[in-house]
Every structure is written in structure tokens, then in C-alpha cells.
C-alpha positions as CSV (number, residue, x, y, z in Angstrom):
1,M,16.8,-18.4,31.5
2,A,17.4,-15.8,28.8
3,L,16.2,-16.6,25.3
4,S,18.5,-16.4,22.3
5,P,17.7,-13.8,19.6
6,S,16.2,-16.6,17.4
7,E,14.1,-17.9,20.2
8,R,12.8,-14.4,21.0
9,T,11.9,-14.1,17.3
10,L,10.1,-17.4,17.3
11,R,8.2,-16.5,20.5
12,A,7.1,-13.1,19.0
13,R,6.0,-14.8,15.7
14,L,4.0,-17.3,17.7
15,A,2.3,-14.5,19.7
16,A,1.5,-12.6,16.5
17,H,-0.2,-15.7,15.0
18,V,-2.2,-16.3,18.2
19,L,-3.3,-12.7,18.3
20,H,-4.4,-12.7,14.6
21,A,-6.2,-16.0,15.2
22,T,-8.1,-14.8,18.2
23,H,-8.8,-11.1,17.5
24,D,-10.2,-9.0,14.7
25,P,-7.2,-7.3,13.2
26,R,-9.2,-4.1,12.4
27,S,-10.1,-3.6,16.0
28,T,-6.6,-4.5,17.2
29,T,-5.1,-1.6,15.2
30,A,-8.1,0.8,15.2
31,A,-6.6,3.2,17.8
32,A,-3.2,3.4,16.0
33,R,-4.9,4.0,12.6
34,R,-7.1,6.7,14.2
35,A,-4.0,8.4,15.7
36,F,-2.1,8.3,12.4
37,R,-5.1,9.8,10.6
38,D,-5.5,12.5,13.3
39,S,-1.8,13.4,13.0
40,F,-2.5,14.8,9.6
41,L,-5.6,16.6,10.7
42,A,-3.6,18.3,13.4
43,Q,-1.4,19.9,10.7
44,V,-4.3,21.6,9.1
45,D,-5.8,24.9,10.1
46,S,-8.5,24.2,12.7
47,D,-10.5,27.3,11.6
48,L,-11.4,25.7,8.3
49,P,-14.7,23.9,7.8
50,E,-14.4,20.2,8.7
51,D,-14.8,18.9,5.1
52,E,-12.0,21.2,3.9
53,R,-9.8,20.1,6.9
54,R,-10.3,16.4,6.0
55,R,-9.6,17.1,2.3
56,R,-6.4,18.8,3.1
57,A,-5.4,16.2,5.7
58,E,-5.9,13.5,3.0
59,H,-3.5,15.4,0.7
60,L,-1.0,15.6,3.5
61,R,-1.3,11.8,4.0
62,K,-0.8,11.2,0.3
63,A,2.2,13.5,0.3
64,H,3.7,11.6,3.3
65,F,3.5,8.2,1.5
66,L,4.9,9.7,-1.7
67,R,7.8,11.1,0.3
68,L,8.4,7.6,1.6
69,A,8.2,6.1,-1.9
70,L,10.7,8.7,-3.2
71,A,13.1,7.9,-0.4
72,S,12.7,4.2,-1.0
73,A,13.4,4.6,-4.8
74,K,16.5,6.7,-4.0
75,A,17.8,4.1,-1.6
76,R,17.2,1.2,-4.1
77,R,19.0,3.2,-6.8
78,A,21.9,3.9,-4.4
79,R,22.1,0.2,-3.4
80,K,22.0,-0.9,-7.0
81,S,24.8,1.5,-7.9
82,G,26.9,0.4,-4.9
83,A,26.8,3.9,-3.3
84,L,25.6,2.5,0.1
């Protein structure tokens, strides 16, 4: 029997609560966080010393989140003015 969209949502929420109750959230997401961090390292010149690569990767990470914040602010402004 197929579940309705609201039943699928409830089942997914139930599974998320069970997961968080039975597993350490840091270990559950460790691989994803590592891959995200490494994606910025991959953008930096590999010939640089490791400490400089990490410093530059951290600036790329911060720039990424600032880009997201700017896009969010623009979208909020557009929604508020009725442009979207």
C-alpha cells in the first residue's frame, strides 16, 4: 500500500528521531562534513604548504557562506517587495 505524502513525512520524521536517539550525531555526519571541508581544499593550489592551503580553504568556506547569506538577503528583499 502506497503512503500518502503526509504519511511519508511522518515516517521520515519518526526515522530521524530514532536515528538521533540511538546514534551520535557527530559520527553520523562525520563523512559528509569531511567531504564538504575537503571540497574547499581541492580548490586550493596543492603545491602550497599544508598550513597555507588550510588557511586559504577556510577563506573559501567563509566566502561560500557569505555568498549564501547575500543570496538569501536578496531573496528576502525581493519577496518583501513582491518581486517574486
